[in-house]
Steps between C-alpha positions, in 0.01 A plus 500: 500500500634206685803304425274205393300719268823644345636154453186379322505811280859417386396135457235593245740731318761229477259246382447704180876478434573142603349211311526249783393656832581180701832667580351807653516488885314766705771476761763592255287798368450623855873495573571688173240763597669532842852528353397756236312701757818534705676640201211738407441629856866553562534694177188716568625583855856569406428735213698821553667361814777319313620416153269278298728455193441157352185444710154465359256757631157391605191694610453876553529556871837576653409722805415416857137551429504193279679269749192421694382300199792257560500481871381225742434528871657233722468444870853408633533335851810631678681417829733695722852373492687781682395728777795687660455726803857553600453876576767597259448815291437297187326190637216606720205282400654389190272245324529279204234276346514250214242343283431126590508409128699614206338786300428437139724642231400843377536700189817717519430876467826674420720325756248425772232235549144587403372566848236776500378527847576324840240538783542364851223290658476528880280305743335808638282640227476843688876529505654739258651288219865609432591585141767277360751616227619239252869555450839313466693299753759773539256766607321262742828447698487870608125544548419684824863623559450851350350799655209510263428129454479372849143375443557379150431136398662354204427179304738328254552167333806281594547131410158487355327609825334831591663670803364786715731710710424769741582685827236650730628663815174497680300216358587143409305418191299180460453433119342169401499518133555742202262587213726540201393640155746359252551427126590137491689347217264216503148587629423133580784496763243670732339197683175681499486566131234303316574484125143398433329787660755788585573778256844434340702824577607585156380855443468614144774278372295196379439610135875563470604167627283266298711496185819399694309236702346352180838473338642325810206259505535410135879460538472267807210296353704432186804402711285255696348360177856461347616308808204269481543436126867434547435256777241328273732489213766351716275215587 
């Protein structure tokens, strides 16, 4: 289902519990769905990976095989910011790229961002596409310096941007963009996401979320109504 369809479904459920539906705003309902999805997906993905004491558990899927239900594929333009060819043992053809725009916030899985796959896009379609490992900033600082990782390319997030770091002794890579599969905290942060036509990446969590969303809609609608009544009474 799309975000628009989910919002209308909650609208109809809420109307049965609210006498005056003039206070129901689809934009509010959509935001509540997005917020509750973030909680639900994070709980589903983190089951078994850390303590869930005090957290509401949603859905049934907790393994990697279920994560594809939550992912979105984003094309991320990058530009080269460092290319060192000093000839030193640790710096031959050292390259560093950075995304031209900030990358949307992701669900946190354990202690790491919800980045599932990072694929390099190169101008020459016949050129072998190097595999890119998503890791932390600390690991990326040492990429290419070891005996067994001289051709390894690592990506990481720093200051909201995606970085790619690598060292190739024989070939200077030309990477124009990345294809990144990620689990976003807010699916609408993807500029290409269409809430009217695209499937909302929610997996099997929707039936477990509706009760909490409905309670929040009713609470917020009553709060708005109380403010209006108080304002009217004051006059």
